[in-house]
N, C-alpha and C positions, 0 to 999 in steps of 0.2 A: 620665451623661444629655446627650443632644444638644440643641443650641438648639432644634430643631424640636420635640422631645419636650416640652422645657419648655414652650414656647409653647401646646401642645396641653394641658398640665395646669396646673401651678402658676405657670409663668411664671418659673421661676428655674433656674440652671445651679449645679451644685456644682463646687467646685475645692478643691485642698490649700490650707490656711490657712498663713501664713507670720508672720514677726515682724512684717512690714509690716501686717499685719492687726489688731494689738493695740489699735489705737486704735478700730477698730470692735468688737472685743471688749469694751472698757471701756464704749462707748456703749450697746451691747445689754445686757450685764451689769447696769449702773447702772439701765436703764430696766426691766429684768424683774424685778429682785429689790431694787430700792429701796435700793441701796448707793451708796458714794462711793468707787469704787476708781480707780486709774490703772494705766497701762502696766506698771508694775513687778509688779503681780500676775500678770499673764499671761505676762511673761517668767520669773518664778519659776516658775509652775505648769507651764507647758508646755514650756519650753525647758531649765530647769536641774534638773528633775527626775533624780536620779542613777539612778533605774530605767529611764531613757531618755526620749525627746521623745515628745510626746503625738501620736496620731493625731487631727489635727484638720482639719475641713472647714468651709467657709462656703458659704452659699447666695447668690449674686449675681443681680441683677435681669437678665433677658433683656431684649433690645431689644422695645420696645413693650409691655411688659406690666405697669408700674406700676399697683397698685390704685386705684381712684378714690380721690381725696382724700389719697393717700399721697405725700409728698415722695419722689422717687427719680429715678434716671437709671440707664441701663444700666450694668452692673457695680458698682452699688451692693450691699454687703453688706445682705442682708435678714435672714440667720440664721446662726447658727453652732453647732458641737456638737463635742464631743472625747471621746476615749477615753485615759485616762492609764495607762501600763504600771505594774504594781507587782509586785515580786518577793514570791513567797509560799514557804511550805513546805506542801506536800501530803502528809500522812502521813509528813512528814519529809524529803521530796524535792523540790529546788527546782523551781519553775515560775512562769511569768509569767502573771498574769491582767490583765484590763483594767477600769478604774474609769470609769464614765460621768459625764460632767461638762458642766455649762454648756450644757443644751439652751435655746437663746434664739432668739426670733423678733421681729422688728419687729411692733408692734400692727398695723399695717395689711397685714402679710402672713400673719396667722395664719390657719389653715384651708386652706392651700394645700399641705400635706404635707411641709414642710421640715423638721419635726423627725423624722417617722417615715422620711422619705426619707434624711436624714442619718444616723440611726441604722443604717439597713440598709447605707449605704455603709461607714461606719466599722467596723461588725461584721464584714463581708465581708473588710476589710482586715485586721483583727485575725485572723481566721480563716487568711487567706492567709499571715500571719506565723507561724501555728503555735500562736497562742493559742485555747485551748478555750472559756474563759469569760469573761463580763464581769459586773461587781456595781454595785449602787449603792444609796444611801439615797435613795429617791424623794421629791421634794418634791410639794406638793399640785397644782399646775398640771399636772405633766408624768405624774403616776401612770396615769391612763386611756390616754394615749398609749403609754407604755411597755407596758401590758399588752395593748393592741391589737396591739403590734408585735413579739410573741414573747417578752417577758419574762414571768417568772413570780414572783409573790409568794409568798416562802417563809416568812415571819414577820416579826416586828416588833423593834426595839429600844425598850426602856422607858425612860421618863425617871424616874429614882430621885432623890428630894428629902430635904434634911437642913434643917430651919428651925432658925434662931437666933433671929430676931426673927419672929414668927409672924405679923404683920399683913398682909404681902403674900401670904402664902399663904391666910390666911382670906378676903382679900378676892376670891380667884378662886373660893370656892365659890358655886355657883349659888343665887340667890334669897336665901339667907341670909348671903352673905358680909359686907355692912357691919355687920349686928348681931353676927356671930360674931366680927368683929374686935376688939369691945370685950373680949373674953377674952384678948386678945394679951398683956397684961402679965403675967397670971397665967401663962400656958404659957411666956413668957420666963423667969419666975423658976423655974419648975419644972424647964425644960430646963437652964437654968444650973446647979443643983443636981446634976442627972443627970451633967452634962459633967464636973463636978469629980471625979467617981468614975471615969468611963470613958475619959477622953481625957488623953494625956500631958501633963504640965507642961513649962515651959520652952520652949525655941526648937523647937516642932514634934517633942519627942521627940528622935530621932536623926537627923533630916534635915538634909541639908547641901546648900545651893545649887550648882547645877551650871551653870556658864557655857557650857561646851562639852562634848558627849559625846565620850568616847575609846574606845580598842579594848576597854576594859573591858566595855561595853555588849555588845559582839558576842560575848564569852565568856559574859556573863549570858544573852544571848538563845539561844545554843547549848545551855546546861543547863536553860533554863527553859521554852523554847517547847513547845507541846503536841506530843506524838508522833503523834497522830491528829486527822485534820481538816486545816482550812485556816487559816493564821496569815500575816499581812504579816510579812516580814523586817525586823527592827529592827536596824541596825548603826549605827556612828557617822556614816557618810554620809547615810543616810536621815534619822536623828533630827535631826541638824544642819540640813539642809535643811528639814525639816517643821517644826520647832519653835523653832531659834535663829537662822536666816538668813532669816527670813520679812520680807516688806515691812512689816508692821504691828508686829512684836516684841511680840506680845500674850501670849506665854507665858512662864511661869517653870517651871525645871526643878530637882527637888530629887532627890537621891540618899541611899539607905540604905546605910551602909558599916559593914565591919568591918575595922578597920584602914584599909587602902588597896583593899580588894576591895569591889567594888560588888555589893551583895545585892538591889538593886531601885532603881527610880526611878519618879518620878511626875512628870506634866507637867500644870500648873494654868494657868486663866486666872482672875484675881481682878480684877473690875472692875463697875461699875454694880451695887453691892451684891450681887453673886453670885459664888460660885466653882464653877468648871466643872472637873469631872475629866475631862481630855482623854486622858489615856494613863497607863498604869502596867504595870510589869513586876516581878514578884517571883521570887526563887529558891525560895521554899517558903512553906508556909502561914504560919509566923511572920513572915516577912519581909512578906508581904502585910498581915497584920494591922497590923503598925507603919507600913506605908506609909500605908494608908487612914486609921489613927488620926490619924498625923501629919497628913495632908492636911486632915482633919477639923478639927483642933486649930488648924491654919494659919488656916482660913477663919473660924473663931471669934475668934481673936486679931486678925484684921484688921477685926473689926467688921461683918461682911458679914451681910446678912439670911438668905440660903440658900446651900445648895450643891447642886448637880446633878450627875448622872451618867448618861450615855446608854450603856446596856449590854444586851446580850442576856441573857435571863432565866436562861440556863444558865451565864453566866459565874461563875467561882469567888468574884469580889468580891462577888456580890449577898449572900451569907450573911453576909460580914464586916460589909457596910455596914449591914445589919439589926441586927446586934449592937451597932452604933455609933448607933443611933437614926435610921437612913435608912428611909424608907418608898417602897414601890412605888406606882405610880399606882392610885388607886381607881377611877376612871371610864374610862380608858383611850381617852381621845378621840385620834382620828387626827390627827397633826401637831401635837399639843400635849403628849400624854402617852405616845404610842407613835408610832414612825415606821417606815413600810414599808421592808422590805429586800427587794430584788429581784435575780433573777440571769437571764441569758440565755446561751444556747450560741452560740458564735461558729463551731463546727464541729459537724459531724454525729456526731463521735466524743466529744463532751464527756461526762464521766463522770456518770451518772444520779444517783449517790449523793451528788454535790455540790448537789443541789437540795434537801437536808436541812438544816434550819437549824441544828440541834445540831452540825453539822460546821464551822461557821464561828466563828472565834474574833477578834473584832474590837473596836476601841475607838471612843469618839467622835472621835479624831484620825485615823480610817481614812475619815471622809467627806472629801467633796472641798471642804468650807468651809475657808477659811484659819483663820478664829477664829469664835468663838461670840459674844463680848461686842460690842456695838455699837461 
């Protein structure tokens, strides 16, 4: 976009983002999402991704265009946006897709088309690089902008929950929560009795801590990945980047082994009274049961209030979790119980069947958030 065009419209000019913009990325991110991140987050996310560097753009203030009351100066970064490349298998064949991330605009610059304009630019660049599709788990503030800009809402991820101490969950019940919470001790006692029967004893059953993933996880993925649909590639490079070498170090990784052979893994966050099921992969149904029972038992032994798992309803884990006492959301409130999953075409030849929700096989760790816990 030319400076003249910027002055006629929103008063901003787009340019490619570089590592020197990470300080502005931090400023915008912390303001927009009420977080406390530093520049390591964006070096990790945009520059170190083993699937490739991000297509990142920033909107900078054009001369003489600062909104009334907004602190600014020509060239100041007023917004940012990125697509992050991700290797997938599509019906067993390798393909690269893009994940939308960090749609951020200074408060004084909102309503000037920065988000939608940058989205069009990065989608066009992704298409020029041969990438057909982009995907995202949309947040509340950006969903309407996504949908107006050519994205399609194709389904939702559901938040499944498992309560160990029921008071927190009961307090969420509209209108009757405080009264219902008085029942928490009885429910806790009943659940503990049931758990003694259905959960493994000892140190999370057969699970062993994984400090770093090795080549064994690549062999597991090759044998266990869905043969139909779209699934993000999980190998040692990507898993170590995504869950081990993160700025926050919030994840714990566990493996299910037979001898030295990895039969499955699970990635968890365990903090602030909650256990989050972030990622898992199992070679077969028996391994899936052992992994998810081990994760549930681990959360129970840590003394946490509840465990959560953000999954697509067609995920094979849903049935296993139900047998372990997990529950699907009852009210399905957007952005609390269910989360929009959206897709857009970056090229005219994007496969139409990939706009079908059941073709996607993703985990909570496939979101662009580094971690769930505060």
